[in-house]
C-alpha angles and dihedrals in degrees: 000000000000116000119194123181125190105227131167090269094046088243117183116214111206128181116236094252090057093051091049091053089051092054092045087052091050091051093048092051093051091048092050093048089051094048091056093060112106113254124231091250099038095099138064131228115219092233091054100042109110126252110232091207095059103017108037095154093059086051092058093260134117115271091246093051111082109182145166091241123083123191108167094161091056100239093153134030121254090244088060091042088057090054090052089049090056090050093050094046090053091054088054094045102039102043130065124211119215096258136103096238091050092052099045092045094044099233138115142194122350120217123200125189129200120185123186145155093239140342120227115250114153141281092310087070089073098052100031096236101130116113116245089243090058091047092058090045087056090049090052094050090047094050092046090053092050093046091055093045093050104036105021117205113348115212093210102034090237100139125122122190125199116196124185121184110183103198090041091052090226127145106176135171125197118194125191122231100274096043088047089066087076105013096053128162093270092056093044090054091049090053095044092050089060100041107033095088089063090063092061092086131035098241089055099056092084092049090046093051094044092053091042095053093042090053091048090050090051091050092054088047090049094235100103115138113196107235088207121174095345092068094045091052093062109116115250104224097204121137128204091245090058091053090049091048096053094031087224095141086094091081097048117084095206098054091044090051090047091051092050090048094050092047093052093045094052091046092051090050093051090048093052095049093047096044108036101032137064109230116210121183118224 
């Protein structure tokens, strides 16, 4: 039991068990703060990020399964990746881009997907000082480099690239000129608004990508219906324990801010007790 006596020096009398708990809390706070720092190998360079067409194993796939989806940090299972492959292939085979080559070869828009823990930017990545506009500019550059590396030069400009960087909290879509005639920035924003919440935890990434690619397919087929507020009102049944188990709170701005606030608060409390009070064990 904690005993506190108001003396002339405002002395706090703490029992030994309470003081031990205080020290353990301090150590946990410091360990948690250290754990959230980006590691030297926690990000990808665009030139080193694997190509799922030529390096499927580095993308978390079997060697005999070239794909347009790369997941080197193992966010999703290979079984779910195969389901997404089928969906991506259906977009390519069932849509038609407004181009002679697409029409004569009976194919449509090609969607590529890159998942990663973090993309390399520069030293501002370590201190979080880069403005959000520059962050999305970096995402665009990263996606453009991968699109070129994976698909080469497209004759009809029908490529669409989806990039998700978890620690950066970035879900970015880059559409080439022909694809952008239908999948313009307004449509991309509508889709992102309704799917981004699924990317806030690991188990939701597959569902988010499935919805996202399906929406893009409907846009190219000219039958997209904006879910609007009805979709965004669906309750997200995510518990704190699920977030802790997957450690996916790193890509959600609110949990990260909450963790930082709690850490600073606890450190301030510990500093106050140790600096401005006399501690006596009883």
